[in-house]
Every structure is written in C-alpha cells, then in structure tokens.
C-alpha positions in Angstrom: 0.0 0.0 0.0 1.1 3.6 -0.6 0.9 6.3 2.0 -2.6 7.9 2.2 -2.7 11.1 0.2 -4.8 12.8 2.9 -1.9 12.3 5.4 0.6 13.6 3.0 -1.6 16.6 2.3 -1.7 17.3 6.1 2.1 17.3 6.2 2.2 19.7 3.3 -0.4 22.0 4.8 1.4 22.2 8.1 4.7 23.0 6.3 2.9 25.6 4.1 1.5 27.2 7.2 5.0 27.5 8.7 6.5 29.0 5.5 7.3 32.7 5.9 6.7 32.8 9.6 9.2 33.7 12.3 10.8 30.8 14.1 8.6 31.2 17.2 5.4 31.3 15.1 6.5 28.4 12.9 7.2 26.0 15.7 3.6 24.7 16.3 3.2 24.2 12.5 6.5 22.4 12.3 5.6 20.2 15.3 2.3 19.3 13.5 4.2 18.4 10.3 6.7 16.3 12.3 3.9 14.4 14.1 2.0 13.7 10.9 5.2 12.5 9.2 6.0 10.2 12.2 2.5 8.7 11.9 3.1 8.1 8.2 6.5 6.5 8.9 5.0 4.2 11.6 2.1 3.1 9.4 4.4 2.5 6.5 6.6 0.3 8.7 3.6 -1.6 10.0 2.3 -2.2 6.4 5.8 -3.4 5.3 6.1 -5.8 8.2 2.5 -7.1 7.8 3.0 -7.7 4.1 6.2 -9.6 4.7 8.3 -7.1 2.8 10.4 -6.2 5.8 11.3 -7.6 9.2 11.0 -5.5 12.4 14.7 -4.9 12.2 14.9 -4.0 8.5 11.8 -1.8 8.7 13.4 0.1 11.6 16.7 0.4 9.8 15.1 1.7 6.7 13.3 4.4 8.8 16.6 5.2 10.6 15.5 3.8 13.9 17.0 1.3 16.3 15.5 -2.1 16.6 14.2 -1.3 20.1 12.4 1.8 18.9 10.2 -0.1 16.4 7.8 -2.2 18.6 6.3 0.6 20.6 5.8 2.7 17.4 4.1 -0.2 15.7 1.8 -0.5 18.7 0.5 3.0 18.0 -0.5 2.2 14.4 -4.0 1.2 13.1 -2.4 -1.6 11.2 -0.8 -3.5 14.1 -1.9 -1.8 17.2 -4.4 -4.5 18.0 -1.5 -7.0 18.2 0.5 -5.1 20.9 1.3 -7.0 24.1 0.6 -5.7 27.6 3.8 -3.7 27.5 2.6 -1.7 24.5 5.0 -3.3 22.0 4.4 -5.3 18.8 6.6 -8.4 19.0 7.6 -10.9 16.2 4.8 -13.2 17.6 2.3 -10.4 17.3 3.4 -9.8 13.7 3.0 -13.5 12.9 -0.5 -13.5 14.3 -1.4 -10.4 12.3 -0.1 -12.0 9.1 -2.1 -15.1 9.8 -5.2 -13.1 10.5 -4.7 -11.0 7.4 -4.1 -14.0 5.1 -7.1 -16.0 6.6 -9.4 -13.0 6.4 -10.0 -13.1 10.2 -10.9 -9.7 11.5 -8.3 -8.3 13.8 -9.1 -7.9 17.5 -10.2 -4.5 18.8 -7.1 -2.5 19.6 -6.4 -1.3 23.1 -6.3 2.5 23.4 -2.9 3.6 22.3 -0.9 5.9 24.5 0.1 9.1 22.9 3.8 9.8 22.5 5.2 11.7 25.5 5.3 15.5 25.1 6.7 18.2 27.4 4.0 19.9 29.4 4.9 23.0 31.5 4.0 22.9 35.1 2.9 26.5 35.2 1.6 28.8 32.6 4.1 31.5 31.7 
C-alpha cells in the first residue's frame, strides 16, 4: 500500500502554514508536520512488516530507527496496534499473528487504546 494522500496533504499543509513565519510562530506548525510525518513512517513500517516485505529490524533500519524503537511505534498504528502486548509493544509473535489473521481474512481484534507519545507539558503557565 502507498501512503494515504490525505496524510501527505496534512504534512504539506502544516509545512505551508509554517512558511514565511518567524521561528517562534512556525514551531507549532512544524511540530504538527513532524507528528504527521511520524504517523506516516509508523504506518508504512507496519504495512511493510505485515505484508512480509520487511522484518521488524529491517523496517526500523530503513526508517533510521534502532531495533528497540520499532515495537512501541508499531503498537500505536492502526495496522498492528491490535497486536500489541501488555507492555505496549508489537513483537515478532504479534506480527506473525497479524499475518495469519490477514491471510485468513479473520478480523483483527479490537485495539487497546494507544498511549500518545510523551510530550513536554509545562508545570505552570508562563
């Protein structure tokens, strides 16, 4: 599968919104673009792993990530999130189950609510 054009458009829109702004005004738009791009990378890794075109390790390497960074990122995806373990990671066993379900036409289980990536939150408004 190819990346969803809507998601690519959202990245472009956020970058266009940042164009021509000062650094302080551009930051929220750049953060939005980075978040959308991260989602695209994660979903693309999940699709590549599910379709057997890449292993967890090779998908991570292609995305410039360490092997340990891939499982929690896959757990946040729509494609493989339902196969995450209780630690919030998609393991090789989860990928094998997802492949089996995909090939047999079995609907995937309902995903557990995914935790959002950690972000800095100031303690006090300033």
